[in-house]
N, C-alpha and C positions, 0 to 999 in steps of 0.2 A: 431374658433371652438365653437360649441354650448356647453352649460353647461353640458348637459347629456353626451356628448362625452368626456369632461374633466373628468367626474366621471368615465366613462368606462376605459379610457386609461391613464389618467394623475395623478391618486391618488389625485384628487381634494378633499379639505376638506368637500365639500358638500356631499360626499359619505356617511358620517355618518348619514345624514338626508334622502337623496333620496333613497339609496339602501334599507334600511328597509321598507320604504313606498311602494316601487315597488315590493318587494319580493312576496307578495300575488298574484300579477298579473303574475309574473314570474312562480309561482307554477301552476297557471291556464294554462299558455302557455305551460308549460312542460307536463301537463296532456293531453291537447288537441292535441298537436303535437305527443305525444306518442301514443295516441289512433288512430290518423290518420295513422301513420306508421303501427300499428298493423292491422288495417282494410285492408291495402294494402297487407300485408303478408298473411292474412287469405282469401283474395280474395273478401272481402265485397266491397272494392273499386277496380276497375279494371284498370290495366295498359295496354296501347295499344302499340303494336310494329309495327312500319312502315317498309316498305320494304327495306329501306336504313339504314345502320349502323348509330347510334346516339352517338355522343361524347358530354358529358356535361362538360362544364368548369364553375365551381361554387365555392362557399365558404360556410363556416358555420357561418360566421359573416357578419355584414353589413359594408358598406364603401368600398372605393377603395383598391384593393390589387394587381391589374395587370391582371384581368381576360381578359379584351379586348385585350391587347397586346398578351396574350397567344393564344386567339382565332385567331388573325391575323397571328401569327406564324404558327398555324396549317393549316390555309387556304393556306398560301404560300407554306408550305411543301406539301400539297395535290396537289396544282397546279403543283409543280415540278414532282410529281408522275403521272401526267396525269389524276388526279381525278377531278371531278366537285363538289366542295363543296358549300353548301348553309348554311345560318345562320338563326336560329330562336332566337327571343328575345322577352321579355315582352314589350319592347318599353316604359320603364318607363319615365314619364314626357311628353309623347306625347299624342295627341288626333287625331287619324287617322279618315278619313271619313268613314271607315268600317274596319272590322276585319274578317279573317286575312288580313293584309295589306302588299302587295308586294311593296317594295321601288322602286322608279324610279329616274331618274336624276333630277327631280323637287321636290323630297321629302325634307321636312324640319325637323329640330329637334322638332319643335312644333307639327308636325304630328306623327313622328316616334320615337322620343327620340334621345338624342345626340349620344349615343354609336352605335346604328344601322346605323345612317347616317355616322358616322365616318368610320365604317367597310365598308359600301357600297362604299363610296368615295375612300377609300384607296385600297380596294381589287377588286372592280368591279365584285362582285359575287352576286347572288340572296340573298336578305335579306328579311325575313318576320317577322312582329311583330304581337303580339296578345296574350291574356291571355290563349287561347286554343292552347297550343304548339303542340298538335297532329294535329290539323287542319293546323297549320302553317307548320309543317313538310311535310304533305301531299301535300300542295301547292308547296313546294320546289321540291318535287319529280316530280310533274307535269312540273316543269321548266327544268327537266333533271338532277337534282342533284343526285349523287350516294353516297354522304356522308353528314350527317347533323351535324352541330356544334351548340350546344345550348349555347349561351352566357348567363350565369347564368342559373337558373332553377334546381339547385341541389335538391331542395325540391319539385319540380314539378313532383311527382312520377307517375302521369298519363301517361306521356310520357316515355315508356320503353327505357332504354339506354344500349349501349354495352360497353362503357368506361366512367368512372367517374373520373374527375380530380378536386381536391380541391386546390385552390390557397391561399397561406398564406403570409401575409405581415410580413416578418421577423422582421421588426422594431416594429410593434405594437402587433403582434401575436394575442392573444385572449383577450386582455384587462384584466378585472377583472375575466374573466372565467365564468361569469354568463349568463344565457339565457335572452332574451328580456323580459321586458324592463329594468330590473335591470342591465343587462350587454349587450354586443353587439352581442351575439351568437343566431343564429337561430336554431342550433342543437349543441349538446354537442361535446366535443373533441373525444368522442368514435367514432364519424363518420369518423375520419381520418383513422381508421383501416379497414374500410369497402370499401374504394375506390381503384381504380387501381393505381393512383399516387397522391401523395401530392407534389405540386410544391411550393417551397418557393421563394418569391421575395426578394432575398438577402440571406445571411448566417444566419441560425437559431442560437440563443444564445446557448452556451454549456450547460447552466443550464436549458434549455427548457425541459419541462416535456414530450415533444413529443417523443414517442418511435417509430421511423421509421427506416426501414432497406432498403430493395431493392426497395420499392415503393416511395422513396424520390428523387426528382429532384430539382436542384437549378438553378435559372435563375437570370439574371441581366437585368435591363431595361436601354438601352443605347440611348441617344439622337442621332439622325441621321443627321439632318441638320436644317436650319431655313427657314420657308416658310412664305411669306407675306400673311396675311389673305385676303387682298383686291385683289391683283393682281395674286397671286399664284406663284410669283417669288421664286425660291429656291437658297439659298446661303449656302455654307459650314460653319460649326460652326467656324472653324479657321479664315476664312476670315471675318465673321461677327463680331467676338470678337475683331479683330484688329481694326475695324472701329467703333465699338460700345461696348466698355468695360463696361460702366455704363448703366444700363437698369432699367425699372420698370417691375414688374411681378405681375401676378394674376393667381389664380387657383381655379376653382369650382369643386374640386374632393374630394374623401374621406379623403385624407391626403394632404392638400396643401403644408405643409412644406416639404414633400418629393420632390415635384417639385422644390421648392426654393433651397433645398440642392443640387439637381442635377445641377441647374444653377451655384451655387457657385463652385461646383466641376469642372465646365468647365471654371472657372476663370472669371465669370461675377461678377460685383459689383452691388448689388441690391440697388437702390435708394429708392424705395417704393415697398414693397411686400405685397399684400393683398389676404387673403384667403376667399373664399365664400363656402357656404354649397354645398355638392355634388348635381349635376344636377340643379344648380341654373339657372333660366331663366334670362339671362342678358338683360339689356336695355342700351340705350345710357347714361342715368343718372348714372348708376353704374360705368361707366368708365370715367366720367368727373373729378374724383379725380386724374387721372394720367396726368402728364405734357406731352404736345406734343413735348417738347424739346428733350426727349430721347425716344428710342424705348420702346414699351410695349410688353413683351413676355408673352404668355399664352400657355396652353396645347392645343393639337389638339382637345380634347373633347370640350373645351370652344370655340374654333374657329368656329366650325360648327354652334354655336348659335349666333355668332357675325358677320357673313359674310354679313348679310343684311344691316348693318350700319358701316361696317369696315372703319377705317382710314388708310392712307398710312403708318403710322409708327407702325402699329400693326403686330406682327409676332407670329407664333406658332412654337413649337418645337416637332416634332413627336418623339416618342420613339419606340424602337423595343426590343422584348424579345430575349435574347441570351442564348443559352444552350451549354453545352458540347456536341459536335457531337456524341461522343461515348455513353454518358449517355442517350441521347434522342432517339437513334436508335431503341431500343426495342419497344418503344411506336409507332414510325413511321412504323416499320415493322408490328406491330399488326393492325394498321389502314389499311395498304395495304392488309393484309390477310383477314380482315373483308369485305372489298369491293369486293375482288375477290370471296370470298365465297358467298356473296349476289348475285353477277352477275351470279353464276352458278345455283342458285335456280330458 
């Protein structure tokens, strides 16, 4: 974990030096982002509504919190309802040959970013990346999509949206509660009260200052199986653990320790667990520190960046977002209603 993240989330002693130094920049960030929101409300900056309903899956802070698993859950639910979902993403960490860029079976994380490639490979739905999310959404509609899921982009107000979801990591919540760069937040906690649903990844702390009622959903991320990075072979967790109880592990996500904790909860013994920064571009050299004598487990997001030089003992562990069926039903019903209404127009 980087020093600044320790200051944000871990009450690191360096906070007494760094936070005061960064507060003037945070104040500037607060003013600029506040003016930007005001300009959109006044119509000085224009939001564009596309012909298909748009669901934004975002957050108010930086770092991993479960947005992509929620996006995948929504895609799968849309498919069950007979809807054709498409995904727009910024494509962070990628450099595509052009924008907007429609992913195909040959797209790499270097071109499109790790999360878009993960979604494309897992769900087999159209995925478009680009900073202009309006143009990306229009391209998805040209592909026949009748529901658009924006993976991140809560603060991208140029693309009008029908449903806003904020995902909160119940473990880290909002860190020190300050805006960037003194804290991890892109928008203040007031934003939680303006969206359709706040989804917590895990149970929120009782002492949390979040005042949520009907718009709070809780999910858990559950490992599903183990998949070989090189061959694609899938093995159930139970069978894999019996044969390989001791493993090495790595994670280049917002909170690597969450992945390591998940593995321990599945009764894996971690010989060597190494965290990398979120969206880290892996090379062969990064992984030479792991012994080939025991399997190396990684996240699915890491695997899409390691396939080109994968070894036979490398495996990834996909996770799925699980909700109470009764609790999530109103959200799914609303999605169905929005698409039906759009089809009638």
